N, C-alpha and C positions, 0 to 999 in steps of 0.2 A: 222877266230878268227887269231889274231896277240898276241900269248899268250907270257906273259914278264917270259921268260924261264931261271932261272939262269943257268948257266954251272952245276953244283955241285948235280941238279937233272936231268939233262940230262939223265944220264945212268940209274937211279933208275927209270926214268919213263918208259924206255925203256924195261927196266927189269921184271917191271909190268905188261907190256903189252904180253911179252914172257910168264909171267904165266898166264896170263887169255889165252891164246892159249893152254897153257897145259891143262886149266880146261875148254876146250870145247869151247870157243867164237871162234865163225869162221868168222861173220860180218866182213868185211875188213872195212866198214864205221865206225861201233864202235870203231874195234881197233886203228883205225885213228885217232877220238874222243878222246880215252885215250890218246892217244899219245901228242895230242893237248893241251889238257886242264892243266894249273897246278894246280895239286891237292892239292899241299901246300899251296896256299894261300888260301885255302876254312879251312883252318885246324887251328885251336890255336897254337899260336909259340909255348906252352908248350909241345905240340906233334905235332910238323912240322917235325921233325926229322922221324917221323914215317908215313908219309905223305903216301907214295909209299909200303907199306906193303900192303898186301890182309888182312885187317883187319878192323872193326870200331872202330871210335874215339869220345869219346864225344866233343861236341860243345855247350853244355852250355843249360840251360832252361830244363834239364832233356832229350834233344835229343841227338840224334846220327847220324853220316854220316854213312852212311852201307858202307860195305866194296866192292872195286871196283867189283870184281865178281858178287857181287848181282845187284849194279848198269849197268854193262856189259851185265848181262844176263838180266834184264828187260827190258833196250830199245832194243837189241837185237828180242824179241818177239814183238817188237811194228813193226817190219820189215819196217824202216823207210826209204824213198826214197831220200829226202831233198824239198818235195813240200808240205808235212803236218802242218796244225793248229792241235797242242797238247796244251792240258791241264796237269798242273803237282799240284796234289793236294801234300802240303810240301814242299815249298821250303827249309826250312831248311839253312845248309850250304850254299846253292847255286851250290854244285857240279854237280850233278843231271841236274840242271837247265842248265846248260854249255854245259855239253853234250848233251843234247837234241837241243841245239841251234846249233850245230854241227850236225846233223842229223836232223833237219825240216826248214821248213820255218818260222812258226812263232811257238813262246812257249807262253804261258800263264801260270803264277805261281800265286797258291794262298797258303797264308802262315797267320796261326792263332797266331804267336808268334809276336809281333812288335821290339821287340830284336833282334830276328833273322835273319826277315826280312830287318831290318835297319841296319845290319852287313852284309849281302849277296849283298845290292844293291850296295854298292860300290866296293865291291870285284869283283863282274860281270863288272863294268864297268872297273875296273882295267883288268880284263881279254880279256877287248874290244869285249866283247859281245853287239851287237846291236838289237837284232832280238827277244827278251825278255820284256814281261810287267808284274810284279807284283803288288798283289794286297795283304791288310791284310783284313781276314776275316774268316769264317765259312768254309772251303774246301768241307766240305761235300755237301753244295750247288750247288759248281762249281763255273762259272765265267757265268750268263746266257747270258749276252752282246753279248758276242763272238762266242756262240755254232752255228752249231755243230763242235764239233771236231774230228777229224780222228784218233787222239789216245789220252790217258788217262792214267798216270800212277799216283796211287796213292802210297805214302810213308809212310805211317803206317798202321797198323792191324784193320781192320774192322771186325764188326760180322757179314755185308752182304753189298751188293753195294746200295749206297745211290741212292735212287731212282731220286734222280737231276741229279747224273751223265750217271745214265741209259738214260734219257731223252737228256744230251746232247751230247750224242755221236752219231756219224754220223753213218748210214746206213753203214753196211762192216767195221766201225771202229775198234780199238781195245781198250779193256780197262783192264790195268794191276792191280792188287789189293791184296794185302795178305787178306786173308779170316780167322776169326776164332777166338778166346778167345782173352782174353788180353795180354796170356802168348807166345802162341802157333799159329801160322796162317801156312796155305797153300797160297804160293803166287800163284794167278791163273788170265787166259787169257781166258776174254771174248770176244768172236767176236758177232757185233750184226747184225742179218741175219730175215729180216722180221719183224725187230721192237722187237726180241726177242733175248736174249744174252743166247751165247751157250757157255759151260764151258770147260775148260782144266784145269787141275791141272799142275803145273810145278814141283814146288820142296819145302818142308818144311821151313819156315823161321819165324825169330822173330824182330817183331819190334813194336817199341811204339807204344798205342794205338792212332786211328783216333776219335780225339774228335770233338761232333758237332752234330746237329739235328740230320744228318741221319747218326752218329754213335754212339759212348760211351759217354755216360755223363760225363761228366766233375767233 
């Protein structure tokens, strides 16, 4: 990715990488991705001056861009090597999509809000992201056409793992999803072994609800 890096943001992004290291992010590929992806172009201009704070920011439609440490910890748990095919549920601003594009061979991202998808698409092009496919639809149903996926990351809180996502996860693949109620969830890592999902709880989080046939009703 040849990032459109304005000089005034270089130092801020480098300080963010140092902050993530202080918070326990160890995967050098993940830290490099954070250093490469220009987060400021993925947030509204009104909050652009806060782009490299470790904080969540509003992006419209009642949605937020998660704090960078949550994104970094999430993609770190997927243990990507650059060869994988990854499904992202909730394109949102496109920032996590761009991080995944740095870390995986192919990224397929599904967003339910057309306005967010229409906004993310040109920004991803501006960031020179080429290995991402975007789709408008119900993310709880996954993207069956390109399954199975080596990794799946869900950017909204769900009451349980949507059955379609379990089905579309490859054997040995990893699924990262916030599980809980509409207010609070546990970021949870599932690994598919023998057709079953092995669960490991990561950390308490607060995400917007995952709306759809396999999640919360709208």
